C-alpha positions in Angstrom: 62.5 -10.5 -36.0 64.9 -8.0 -37.7 68.4 -8.9 -38.8 69.9 -6.9 -36.0 67.9 -8.8 -33.4 68.9 -12.1 -34.8 72.5 -11.1 -34.4 71.8 -10.0 -31.0 70.1 -13.2 -30.1 73.1 -15.2 -31.8 75.5 -13.4 -29.5 73.7 -14.3 -26.4 73.1 -17.9 -27.4 75.4 -20.1 -25.3 75.2 -22.7 -28.1 76.6 -20.4 -30.7 80.1 -21.6 -31.6 81.1 -18.2 -33.1 79.9 -16.0 -30.2 82.7 -14.6 -28.2 80.3 -14.2 -25.2 79.1 -17.9 -25.6 82.8 -18.9 -25.5 83.1 -17.3 -22.1 79.8 -18.7 -20.9 80.7 -22.2 -22.1 84.2 -22.0 -20.4 82.5 -20.9 -17.2 80.0 -23.7 -17.5 82.9 -26.2 -17.9 85.1 -24.8 -15.1 84.6 -26.8 -11.8 83.3 -24.9 -8.9 86.6 -25.1 -6.9 88.5 -23.4 -9.7 87.5 -20.0 -8.3 89.7 -17.8 -10.0 89.3 -19.5 -13.4 85.7 -18.9 -12.9 86.0 -15.3 -11.9 88.3 -14.8 -15.0 85.4 -16.0 -17.3 83.0 -13.6 -15.7 85.4 -10.8 -16.1 86.3 -11.5 -19.6 82.6 -11.6 -20.5 82.0 -8.2 -18.5 84.9 -6.6 -20.4 83.4 -7.6 -23.7 79.8 -6.4 -22.8 81.3 -3.2 -21.2 83.0 -2.4 -24.7 79.6 -3.2 -26.6 77.8 -1.0 -24.2 80.1 2.1 -24.7 80.3 1.5 -28.4 84.2 1.5 -27.8 86.6 -1.5 -28.2 90.0 -1.6 -26.8 91.3 -0.8 -23.3 91.5 3.0 -23.6 89.7 4.2 -20.5 88.7 0.8 -19.7 88.1 1.4 -16.0 85.7 4.2 -16.7 83.5 2.0 -19.1 83.8 -1.2 -17.1 82.7 0.5 -13.8 79.9 2.3 -15.6 78.7 -1.2 -16.9 78.8 -2.7 -13.5 76.9 0.3 -11.9 74.1 0.1 -14.5 73.7 -3.7 -15.2 75.0 -5.3 -11.9 73.1 -2.6 -10.0 76.1 -1.6 -7.8 76.7 1.8 -6.2 79.9 3.6 -7.0 82.0 2.3 -4.2 80.9 -1.3 -5.0 81.5 -0.9 -8.6 85.0 0.3 -8.0 85.7 -2.6 -5.7 84.4 -5.0 -8.3 86.8 -3.3 -10.7 89.8 -3.9 -8.3 88.6 -7.6 -8.1 88.7 -7.8 -11.9 92.3 -6.3 -11.9 93.3 -8.8 -9.1 92.0 -11.8 -11.1 93.6 -10.6 -14.3 96.8 -9.4 -13.0 97.6 -11.3 -9.7 95.6 -14.5 -9.7 92.9 -12.8 -7.6 94.8 -12.0 -4.5 95.9 -8.3 -4.8 95.1 -5.1 -6.5 96.1 -1.4 -6.3 94.2 1.7 -7.5 96.7 3.5 -9.4 95.2 6.9 -8.8 94.6 6.6 -5.1 97.5 4.1 -4.3 94.8 2.2 -2.2 95.8 -1.5 -1.6 93.2 -4.3 -1.8 93.5 -8.0 -1.0 90.8 -10.5 -1.8 89.5 -13.8 -0.3 86.7 -15.8 -2.0 83.9 -17.9 -0.8 80.3 -18.9 -1.7 78.4 -17.8 1.4 76.3 -14.9 2.4 73.8 -12.4 0.8 76.4 -9.7 0.1 78.8 -9.5 -2.9 81.4 -8.0 -0.6 82.5 -8.2 3.0 85.0 -5.9 4.2 87.4 -7.9 6.7 90.0 -5.3 7.4 91.3 -1.9 5.9 92.4 -3.8 2.9 91.0 -7.3 2.9 87.7 -8.1 1.3 85.6 -11.2 1.2 84.2 -11.8 -2.3 81.1 -13.8 -2.5 81.6 -15.7 -5.8 78.2 -17.1 -6.0 76.9 -13.5 -5.7 79.2 -12.3 -8.4 77.9 -15.0 -10.8 74.4 -14.3 -10.0 74.8 -10.7 -10.7 76.8 -11.3 -13.9 73.9 -13.6 -15.3 71.4 -10.7 -14.3 73.6 -8.2 -16.1 73.7 -10.1 -19.3 69.9 -10.4 -19.4 69.4 -6.8 -18.5 71.9 -5.6 -21.2 70.3 -7.9 -23.7 66.9 -6.5 -23.0 68.2 -3.0 -23.5 69.8 -3.9 -26.8 66.5 -5.4 -28.1 64.5 -2.3 -27.0 67.0 0.7 -27.7 68.2 2.0 -31.0 71.1 4.0 -29.3 72.2 1.0 -27.5 72.2 -1.0 -30.6 74.2 1.4 -32.5 77.0 1.4 -29.9 76.8 -2.4 -29.6 77.2 -3.0 -33.5 80.1 -0.5 -33.5 82.1 -3.0 -31.4 80.3 -6.3 -32.5 81.6 -5.8 -36.1 85.2 -5.9 -34.6 85.2 -8.6 -31.8 81.7 -10.1 -31.6 82.4 -13.5 -33.4 85.2 -15.8 -33.3 86.7 -17.2 -36.6 
């Protein structure tokens, strides 16, 4: 195993105390199921980190574009669902999961959360969507594994990854 592969394995190792991703995963594991927004916050924190690593650009400049791209590719979402998931992310991080607005289109979104059904989203009205938290977490874990596989098999993906990993991949 190469040194790069060892670093990648360490980032994705939930037991690694220095891995920023592992910190998100541990927090998610330790958060009770009934703390829906806290669990979602852990998921979106990890997804934001991975989206930065995927694009090779850290920070929040154009974060919507790189995050939606990550959702589409690794969570296997179409463009509309990826945009909706980005609005859920905004609601979780900015209004405790209840409300979001697309600044470009001025479209309003309101969210309710549960654990039932097969779909990630169910539209309840023109602005209200049900978010299946279990499906969100399932897709999140699949995205982690899919991205890790790509890192282990793609030199360009690794190059982008290490550009960001050097800055934010480990805690002190």
